[in-house]
C-alpha positions as CSV (number, residue, x, y, z in Angstrom):
1,X,0.0,0.0,-0.1
2,X,1.2,3.5,-1.1
3,X,-0.1,6.5,0.9
4,X,0.5,10.2,0.9
5,X,-0.5,12.0,4.0
6,X,-1.3,15.8,4.1
7,X,-1.7,17.8,7.5
8,X,-4.7,20.0,6.9
9,X,-6.9,22.2,8.6
10,X,-10.0,21.2,6.4
11,X,-10.2,18.8,3.2
12,X,-13.7,17.7,1.4
13,X,-14.0,15.7,-1.7
14,X,-17.1,16.2,-4.1
15,X,-18.8,13.6,-6.9
16,X,-20.7,15.5,-9.4
17,X,-20.9,18.5,-7.1
18,X,-22.0,16.7,-4.2
19,X,-20.1,16.7,-1.0
20,X,-19.3,13.2,0.1
21,X,-16.7,13.4,2.7
22,X,-14.5,16.2,4.7
23,X,-12.6,16.1,7.6
24,X,-11.7,19.2,9.9
25,X,-8.2,19.2,11.6
26,X,-6.5,15.8,10.7
27,X,-5.1,14.0,7.7
28,X,-6.0,14.1,4.1
29,X,-5.0,10.4,2.7
30,X,-4.7,9.5,-0.8
31,X,-3.8,6.1,-0.9
32,X,-3.1,3.2,-3.7
33,X,-3.5,-0.6,-3.3
34,X,-0.7,-2.2,-5.1
35,X,-0.5,-5.9,-6.9
36,X,0.3,-8.2,-4.3
37,X,-0.7,-6.0,-1.1
38,X,-2.1,-7.9,2.0
39,X,-4.4,-7.3,4.8
40,X,-1.7,-7.0,7.0
41,X,-0.1,-4.8,5.2
42,X,-3.6,-2.6,5.2
43,X,-3.5,-2.8,8.8
44,X,0.3,-2.0,9.3
45,X,-0.2,1.5,7.1
46,X,-3.6,2.3,9.4
47,X,-1.5,1.6,12.4
48,X,1.3,3.8,11.1
49,X,-0.7,6.6,9.7
50,X,-2.5,7.0,13.0
51,X,0.5,6.7,14.9
52,X,2.5,9.2,12.9
53,X,3.6,12.5,14.6
54,X,3.1,15.3,12.2
55,X,1.4,17.6,14.3
56,X,3.0,20.4,16.5
57,X,2.8,19.8,20.4
58,X,2.6,22.6,23.2
59,X,6.2,23.8,22.1
60,X,5.6,24.0,18.4
61,X,7.4,20.5,17.8
62,X,5.9,17.9,15.5
63,X,5.6,15.6,18.3
64,X,2.0,14.7,18.3
65,X,-0.3,12.1,16.0
66,X,-3.9,12.7,14.4
67,X,-5.3,10.5,17.4
68,X,-3.2,12.8,19.9
69,X,-4.8,15.9,18.5
70,X,-8.3,14.3,18.5
71,X,-8.4,15.0,14.7
72,X,-9.9,13.1,12.0
73,X,-9.2,11.9,8.3
74,X,-10.6,11.7,5.1
75,X,-9.4,9.0,3.0
76,X,-9.5,9.3,-0.9
77,X,-8.7,6.5,-3.2
78,X,-5.7,7.3,-5.9
79,X,-4.7,4.7,-8.2
80,X,-2.1,7.3,-9.6
81,X,0.3,6.8,-6.8
82,X,1.4,3.5,-8.6
83,X,2.6,6.0,-11.6
84,X,5.9,4.1,-13.2
85,X,7.7,7.2,-14.8
86,X,10.8,5.5,-15.7
87,X,10.5,5.7,-19.2
88,X,8.7,7.7,-21.8
89,X,6.4,10.5,-21.1
90,X,3.1,8.8,-20.3
91,X,2.8,7.3,-16.6
92,X,2.2,3.4,-16.5
93,X,-0.3,2.3,-13.9
94,X,0.2,-1.8,-14.1
95,X,1.5,-1.7,-10.7
96,X,-1.6,-0.9,-9.1
97,X,-3.9,-3.9,-7.8
98,X,-6.7,-4.7,-10.2
99,X,-9.9,-2.4,-9.3
100,X,-12.0,-5.1,-7.4
101,X,-8.7,-5.7,-5.0
102,X,-8.2,-1.9,-4.8
103,X,-11.7,-1.1,-3.8
104,X,-11.4,-3.9,-1.2
105,X,-8.1,-2.8,0.0
106,X,-9.1,0.7,0.2
107,X,-12.3,0.1,2.0
108,X,-10.5,-2.2,4.6
109,X,-8.0,0.7,4.9
110,X,-10.7,3.2,5.9
111,X,-12.2,0.8,8.0
112,X,-8.9,-0.1,10.1
113,X,-8.0,3.6,10.4
114,X,-11.3,4.3,11.8
115,X,-10.6,2.2,15.2
116,X,-8.0,5.4,15.8
117,X,-9.8,8.3,14.2
118,X,-13.1,9.5,12.6
119,X,-12.9,9.0,8.9
120,X,-15.0,9.8,6.1
121,X,-14.0,8.8,2.3
122,X,-14.3,9.2,-1.5
123,X,-15.5,7.3,-3.8
124,X,-13.5,4.4,-5.2
125,X,-13.5,4.8,-9.1
126,X,-15.2,8.0,-9.4
127,X,-14.4,11.7,-10.9
128,X,-13.6,13.4,-7.5
129,X,-12.8,17.0,-7.0
130,X,-10.6,17.4,-3.7
131,X,-10.1,20.8,-1.7
132,X,-7.8,21.0,1.0
133,X,-6.4,23.7,3.2
134,X,-2.8,22.3,3.8
135,X,-1.3,22.9,7.3
136,X,2.7,23.7,7.4
137,X,2.4,22.4,4.4
138,X,3.5,19.2,5.8
139,X,2.9,16.2,3.0
140,X,4.5,12.7,3.7
141,X,4.9,9.9,1.4
142,X,4.2,6.1,3.1
143,X,4.6,2.9,1.8
144,X,4.4,-0.6,3.5
């Protein structure tokens, strides 16, 4: 699994103009299941994200997790994180999990993360419009 974590003041996702998910202070997570990913990797990524200390403590140091601050998360599927750009000008996405596996693992990730913080999601496979107010900005790339 691959994920991009963005520390946000707020974020939202719309499909066909309708708001389907949002979060306040916390994380916008763009996630991609890769070929061969397992449920154990999903569990590991959810725990890593929940424990990642990228929020400021009382001394201004990045020393708190989204759990510590009482934050929430917006989880959005993004198969383009599987992009292979090593050759040519058009990225290849063959390393991404097949759609049925990708959807299952994406939904499992959101479910596992919801054990730690409130979670809302985008719509797998939809053309989504994502808006955010980056806090910092702080953007972290993870892979397990």
